[in-house]
C-alpha positions in Angstrom: 1.2 -1.2 8.5 3.6 -0.8 5.8 5.9 -3.1 7.1 5.3 -6.6 5.9 6.0 -8.5 8.3 3.2 -10.4 9.7 2.8 -10.5 13.3 -0.4 -10.2 15.8 -1.4 -6.7 16.9 -0.2 -6.8 20.3 3.8 -8.3 19.0 6.4 -5.7 18.9 7.2 -3.5 15.6 10.3 -4.9 13.9 12.8 -2.7 13.4 16.4 -3.0 11.2 19.7 -0.2 11.5 21.8 0.6 8.5 24.8 3.2 9.9 28.2 2.8 9.1 29.1 4.1 12.3 28.9 1.4 15.0 28.5 3.7 18.4 25.3 5.2 16.0 24.3 1.5 15.7 24.7 0.1 19.0 22.8 3.3 20.4 19.7 3.2 18.0 19.9 -0.7 19.2 19.5 0.5 22.4 16.9 2.8 22.6 15.1 0.7 20.1 14.9 -2.6 22.9 14.6 -0.2 25.3 11.2 1.3 24.0 10.3 -2.2 23.3 11.0 -2.7 19.2 12.4 -6.3 18.1 15.4 -5.5 16.2 16.3 -8.2 13.7 19.3 -6.8 11.7 21.9 -4.2 12.2 24.3 -3.8 9.7 26.9 -1.1 8.3 25.4 -1.2 4.7 22.2 -2.0 2.4 23.7 -5.5 0.5 24.8 -6.7 4.2 20.8 -5.9 5.6 19.2 -8.0 2.8 21.5 -10.6 3.8 20.5 -10.7 6.7 17.0 -10.1 6.3 17.0 -13.3 4.2 14.3 -12.1 2.0 12.2 -11.1 4.7 10.9 -7.6 5.8 10.9 -5.6 9.1 8.4 -2.7 9.7 11.0 -0.5 10.1 14.3 0.3 8.6 16.2 3.0 9.5 18.7 4.0 7.3 21.6 6.8 7.3 21.6 8.8 4.3 25.0 9.2 3.2 27.1 5.7 4.0 30.6 5.2 3.1 30.4 2.5 0.6 29.8 4.7 -2.5 26.1 3.9 -2.9 23.7 6.2 -4.1 20.6 7.7 -1.3 17.9 6.7 -4.2 19.5 2.9 -4.6 19.5 2.5 -0.9 16.0 3.4 -0.6 14.4 1.6 -3.2 16.5 -1.7 -2.3 15.3 -1.5 1.1 11.5 -0.7 -0.1 11.7 -4.1 -2.6 12.0 -6.1 0.4 8.4 -4.8 1.7 10.3 -2.7 4.7 9.4 0.7 5.4 12.2 3.4 5.2 13.3 6.1 7.8 16.0 8.2 6.9 18.5 9.3 9.7 20.3 12.1 8.4 22.7 15.2 8.5 19.7 17.9 8.7 21.9 20.4 6.3 22.1 18.0 3.3 18.7 19.1 1.9 19.2 17.7 -1.7 20.3 14.4 -0.5 16.9 14.4 2.3 14.7 15.7 -1.3 16.5 12.7 -2.9 15.4 9.5 -0.1 11.8 11.0 -0.3 11.6 11.0 -3.8 12.9 7.5 -4.1 9.8 6.4 -1.3 11.5 7.1 2.1 8.7 7.7 4.6 10.4 10.4 6.5 13.5 11.6 7.6 14.9 12.3 11.5 18.2 14.6 11.9 20.6 12.7 13.2 20.5 15.8 16.2 17.4 14.5 17.2 16.8 13.5 21.1 16.5 9.6 20.9 13.0 10.1 22.2 12.0 11.9 18.7 13.9 9.1 16.9 11.6 6.6 18.6 8.4 8.8 18.1 9.2 9.2 14.6 10.2 5.1 14.1 6.9 4.3 15.7 4.7 6.8 13.3 6.4 5.1 10.0 5.9 1.5 11.9 2.2 2.7 12.4 2.2 3.3 8.6 1.4 6.7 8.8 3.6 9.8 6.7 6.2 11.4 8.7 5.8 15.0 7.9 8.5 17.4 9.9 11.0 20.6 9.6 13.5 18.3 8.0 11.0 17.2 5.1 9.0 20.6 4.6 12.7 21.8 4.3 14.3 19.7 1.3 10.5 20.4 -0.4 10.7 24.0 -0.1 14.2 24.4 -0.4 14.4 22.4 -4.1 13.3 23.8 -7.0 13.3 20.6 -8.8 10.8 18.7 -6.4 8.0 19.6 -8.7 4.4 19.0 -7.9 1.7 17.5 -10.1 -0.1 19.7 -12.0 -3.3 18.2 -11.2 -6.7 19.7 -11.9 -9.7 20.8 -9.6 -11.3 17.5 -10.0 -7.9 15.8 -9.5 -7.3 17.1 -6.5 -10.6 16.5 -4.8 -10.3 12.9 -5.9 -6.5 12.8 -4.2 -7.7 14.5 -0.9 -10.7 11.5 -0.6 -8.7 9.0 -1.6 -5.9 9.8 0.3 -7.8 9.9 3.3 -8.5 6.6 3.5 -12.1 6.8 1.4 -12.6 3.5 -0.6 -12.5 4.7 -4.4 -16.4 3.6 -4.6 -17.4 5.8 -1.5 -14.8 8.9 -3.4 -17.2 8.4 -6.7 -20.2 8.6 -4.5 -19.2 11.3 -2.7 -18.2 13.6 -5.8 -21.4 12.3 -7.6 -19.2 10.8 -10.5 -19.0 6.8 -11.6 -16.8 4.6 -10.3 -15.1 3.8 -13.6 -14.5 8.1 -14.0 -12.9 8.5 -10.4 -10.7 5.3 -11.1 -9.3 7.1 -14.6 -9.0 10.5 -12.2 -6.7 8.1 -10.4 -4.8 6.8 -13.3 -4.0 10.0 -14.5 -3.1 11.3 -10.9 -0.5 8.2 -10.7 0.5 9.5 -14.1 1.3 13.2 -13.5 3.0 12.0 -10.5 5.6 9.8 -12.4 6.2 12.7 -15.0 7.7 14.8 -12.6 9.5 11.8 -11.1 7.5 11.4 -8.0 5.8 7.5 -8.4 2.6 7.1 -5.8 2.2 3.4 -6.7 0.2 2.7 -3.6 -2.2 4.1 -1.3 0.6 5.3 1.2 2.5 6.4 -1.4 -0.5 8.8 -2.6 -1.0 10.1 0.8 2.5 11.1 1.1 2.5 13.1 -1.8 -1.0 14.7 -0.9 0.9 15.8 2.4 4.1 17.3 0.3 1.8 19.3 -2.2 -0.5 20.9 0.9 -3.3 18.9 -0.5 -3.8 17.1 3.2 -2.3 18.7 6.1 0.9 16.4 7.2 1.6 14.9 10.4 4.2 15.1 12.9 6.3 12.4 14.5 3.8 11.4 17.3 1.2 11.0 14.4 -0.8 14.5 15.0 -1.8 16.6 12.5 1.6 19.2 12.3 -0.9 22.3 11.5 -2.7 22.7 14.8 
């Protein structure tokens, strides 16, 4: 689970909503509650959210891409991530540069405001499970932005990333590739360093999974959590 809230397996996922339009907040709150989620906060900006959470995390924060308080996409996403919550960006899909910025900052995915509410709820479910949300908006943001540079990984580094991001412990990655555990660790450190160099840090395993999907090393997941390339 990406969100850091401690809950039992049968407890509802916790969701917070940040949007400077009250009607959007009310609509998302009603839909989330109808879907069985526990809506723990709904605010017009990120500072208000941080106050409402009081240092706690929730599973998913649905964050408006463009807030009217002058804040930047990057600072909003990073501020939410510091709480331990995952970020699902709720966006106007034609703002490709801002969508790319949100993904580079660590958002788990993007869902357009024009999407049916069922698709939004499905995206929340995907992110709440800790899965990567890979959809048309994400792909378009990456393909349209030449600055979204891929890390220049060597063949062995790609092999390590593929296996590790797929879920194998590093020890098993090393065994499968016939290399020492320390060597596998060195490859992993190099992979992370290369992503930092291109402005796409990947400090956690979930971040590495996201980078592997973005760079075509692993197949993406659609909003329902399935393989988007089937």
